[in-house]
N, C-alpha and C positions, 0 to 999 in steps of 0.2 A: 492380601499378599504384599510383602514388602517390596520396595523398589528394586533391590538386587535380585529377588526371586522373579519379579516380572521380567527383568532383563534376561535372565537365564531362560525363562519360559519362552519368550519371543525368539531368542536365539535358537532354541531347539526347533521351534516351528519353522524358522527360516531354513535350517538345515534340511528338514523334511521336504520343504518346497524345492530345494535345489537338487535333492538326491532321488526321492522316491519316483516322481513322474518320469524322469530321464532314465532311471534304472529299469522301470517297467517297459519303456519304449525300446531300450537297447536289448533287453531280454527277448521281447517279441520279435524284433527285427532279426536278431541273431539266430532265432529258431528257424527262420526261413533259410538263412545261410548266405545268400548272395542277392544283390539287387536284380530286378527284372524289369520288364515292360520298357519304359522310356529311358532307362539307364543306358542300354546299349546304344540308342540313338544319341544320347548325350556324350558318351565316350567317343563314338565315331565323329561327331561334330567337333569335339575338342581336338582330336588329332588332326582333323581337316583344317581347323583354325590355326593350330600351332605350326602346321606345315606352310603357313603363309597365305591361306585362302580367306581373305576378308569377305568374300562373297558366299560364306557358309550358309547364310539364311536364304539366299536366292537359290543356291545349288541344292540345298537340303531342306526343303520347306517343312518337313516334319520336326525339325529342331526348333522347338518353340520356347527355348530358354535363352536368357541373356548370357553374355560372355563370361560373367563371374560364375554363374552356375555351371557352364560348360567346363571352365578351368577346374572347378572343384571336382567334377565327375572324372575328368581326364587325369587329374593328379593323384587320385587315391584309388588303391585296389578295392575290390568289392566289399569285403568285410570291414575295412577301415572306413570306407565311405558310409556304410550303415551306421557305424558307431559315431562318426563325426556328425552326421545329420541328426541323429537322435540326441547327441549331447547339446546341440543348439537349443533344445527345449529348456534346459536349465538356464541358459543365458537369457532366453526370452522371458521366462517366469521371473527371474531376478529383476530384469528391467521393468516388468509390470509392477512389482512391489515398490520400486523406487518413487513412483508418482503418488504414493499413498502413505499415511502414517504407519510407522513401524509398530503396529499393534498385533495382538494375537488374532483378532478378527480378520485383519488384512491377510495374514499368512494362512489362516484356516480357509478363507474363501479362495485364495489363490491355489492352495493345495487341492481343494476339492475340484476346482476347474482343471488343474493340471493333471490330476488322475484321469478325468474324463478325456483329456486331450492326448494322453500317452499312446493309446492304441491308434488313433488316427494319425498321430505324428510318426509312429513307426511305419504306417502305410506310406507316408511321404518318402521315407528312406527306401523301403522295399520297392516302391514303384519308380525309384530313380528321380524323385522330384525334390532335390535339394534347392531348386530355384524357389519353390513356394515357401520353404523354411526360411530362406534368406530374405524373401520379401517381408515375411512377418517380423523378422529381426529389425529390418529397416523401418517398417511402419511403427512398431512399438517404440523405436528410438525417436521417431518423429513425434509421437504422442508425448513421450517423456520430455523431449526438448520443448514442446509447446507449453506444457504445464509448468515447467521449471524455468521458463524464460531463457532458454539456451538456444539461440538462433542457429548456432553452428550444428547442434545435434539434429535439428529439423532438416537442415540442408544435407548433412552427411547421411542421415537415415534415408532420405529420398534417393540419394545417389546410389546407396547400396541396393535399395529395392529396385530401382529402374535398371541397374546393370544386371540384376538377377533375373528379372522378367519385365518385358516392356509394358505389360498390363498395369504395372504400378503407376503409370501415368495418371490413373484415376485419382490418386492421392495428391496430385499437384495443387488443388485448391487449398489444402492444409498449409502448404509452404507459403502461398501468397497471403493467407490469413495470418501467418506469423508476422510477416512484413513484406512490403513490396520488394525491398532489397533482397530478402531471402529468396523470393520467387524468381527474381531475375537471375541471381547467382545459380539457383538450382536448374533453371532452364538452360542457361549457358553451359553448365557442367554436363548435364545430360546430353546436350547437343554435341559437345566435344567427344563424349564417350561413344555415342552411337553413330556419329557422322562417317567414320571410316567404313562401317558395315553398310550404311545406306548408300553412300556414293559408289561403292564397289559395284552395285547393280540395283539401281533405283526401281525399275519395274519389277524385278524379281523380289526385292524386299517388300514392296507394297503388296504383291500377290501373296506372299507368305503370311503377311499380317492379316489377311482376310479370314484366317482360321483354317485349321486342318481337322479332319475327323468326319464323323458321321452323325446323323440324327437318330438318337435312340428312342425306343418306345417309352411312353409315359414320362418323358421329360416335358418341361413347360413349353418349349417351342413346338413340340409335337402336338401337345394339347391345344395350342393356339392355331392349329391348322396345318402344321408341317406334315410331310409324308415320311414315315420312318424309313431309314436306310436310303435316303435320297441325297446324301451328302451334307456338307456344312451349310446351313442357311446363310444367305448373303447378308441378311438384315441384322444378324445377331451381334456382330462386332461393332457396327456403328451405334446400335442401341445401347450396348454395354458401355461404350466409350462416353457418349453424350449423357445418357441417363445416370451412369455411375458417377461422373464428375458433378452432375447437378445434385445428386443425392449427397455426395460428400460436402459440397459447399453449403447446401441448405441445412443439413444436420449439424455441421460444425458451427454454423452461426446460431442455430436455435437450441440445439441440444448438447453441444459439446463435441470434442474430438473423438472421444471413445464411442459415442453413438454414431458418429460419422464413419468410423472404421468398421464397426459392426454392420451398419446399413449397407456400405459399399460391398463388403464381402458377401453378404446375404443376397443382395441384388444381383451381383455377377454370377454367383453359383446357381441361383434360380434360373437364369437365362442360358446356362450352358446346355448345348444340345446333347452332350453325353452325361451320364449319371454316375460317373466314378465316385465311389464312396469317399475316397481320400480328399475330394474337393471340400468336404465339410470340415476338414481340420482347420482351415483358415477361418471359417465361421465360428468354430468353437473358441479359437484363440482370441478373436475379436470380442466374442461374447464375454469372455473372462474380464476384459477391460470394462465392458459395459456393466456387468454385474457388480464389480468393485466400485465403480462410480456411483451406482444407484444404491450401494450398501445393502444389497439383498442378502438375507440370511440363507435363502435357497437360491442357488445360481441357475435361475430359470433359463437365461440365455444359453449358457453352456449345455444345460440339459437338452434343450430343444435342438441345438446343433448336434449333440451326440445322437439324438433320435434320428435325425436326418442321415447321419453316418451309418447307423445300424440298418436303417430301412433300405439303404441302397446297395446291399450285398447282392452280388450276382451281375453277370454281364448284361442280362436283359431282365428288367423289372416286370413284375406283374402289376395289375391295376392298383391293388392295395398298397404295395410298396411305393409306387409312384405317388399316390395320393398322400401317404404319410410323410414322405420326403418333402413334397411341395408344401404341405401344411406346416411342417416343422420349420422350414426355411422362411416361410412367410411370417411365422410367429417371431422369429429373430428380427426380421425387418420391422415388424410392428413394435416390438420392444424398443428398437432403436428410435422410432419416432415418438413413442410415448414416454421413454425414460430419458436418461442423460441428465447432466448437471452443468449446463452451459454457463451458469453464473459463477461457477467455481473455476472455469478455465481462465487462462490469464488475460485473453484479449481477443476480440473478434473483428476489429476493423483494419482496413488497409492503411499502412503508413510507411514512411521511408525509414523509420527507426524501429528497433525492437520495442516490444510493449513496455519493458521495464524502464526504457529511456523516455518513452513518450508519455508516461503517466507523471506529469509534473504537478506538484501541489502548489496552488496559488494561494499565497498568504495575503489576506486583505488587511490594509492598515486600519487601526482602530478609528472609530468615528470621533469627531471633535469633542462631543459630550463625554465620551469614554476617557479621552485624554485629560479633560478638566477634572473629572472625578478621580482619576488616578493621581494627578498632581495634588489635588486637595487631600487625598488620603495620605500621600507621602509627607506633606507638610504637617499634618496632624500628628505624625509620628516622630517629628524632629524636635530638638531642643529649641526653646524660644530664642530667636535672635542669633542662633548659631548656624542654622542650616544643617546641623548634624543630627542623626537619628537619636530619638529619645532613649536613654539608657534605663534599664530596670535596676532596682536597688541591688547592689553587690556585684553588678556586672563590670567588666573591664574590657578595654580595647587592646 
């Protein structure tokens, strides 16, 4: 295939990546007609916030979304909200491809993962969880910035994610691995964004952050000894916070940022007391990054994430569904630990400078013997007694 034909072919695949998954997601979401579940709480929380109540999280503990996600839900009518959240899938997949060569294999792999992600992403919109979609946009921007030496992208991506959902704090180690300066700026920016809500009611905000909901049968916390329908286990959020941050740091250092993102999402969803199937959408999206990094012809990570999504249909799972879901999510976590390409990521150490500035090439001066040999070679090529280079016959200066 000639070079112009290759360019046309890759352009066509890129269009398919941008159009097909999002079109499937929009069609499936619009078939439902209007958002449900947590969308009502998000709209109510947005109106309460816009009326001047910064204590929204203390007064309405069931609002577990960041201010950015609340404003998105409050600003858009139901059908437009569905279309807007589903359209974010195109943006995310486009950003995923930017970190890899613009080849047919890149677009085919991204398209296959995107098609698997379309249905779960539509569930994001239908369940009123634009916050999770925004977190993925921010995290993918962090991965792209890390791989392309753009420190500002890493910081901006983290701030988008943390203002969409506070659980994005699990990805803070990625910012510090980009550079110490980036980590400090990100912490300072996130503190400024969340400080008004925290200071409005500190005890209420902390209480809301402990988690809301119930313990469902055949979730991992229930299998670890929890009593079904006994409320949200107190130990889950601390373990998710500490364990997720440790997984992020360890995998980013050893296996690369794509493996870190996939590992964190799989770890967090595994420990969720509820078994909502749309939780797996984040795992599938992160697995697409991992499959691309590992150059897998078959997107095993995305496939396992999709299996966990399909297995979790229903408000209450049976034993077979719970086992398949847990095994599939564990499989993604295992792939994150055995896969990855850390050697191709830009840099893994803490520094006060971005990686592209801290990688200085030190040029060693030539040894004295090398200098003498070079001078001897230059003199042998010069005209005797003139110090000028020897001319070949017929040459002129």
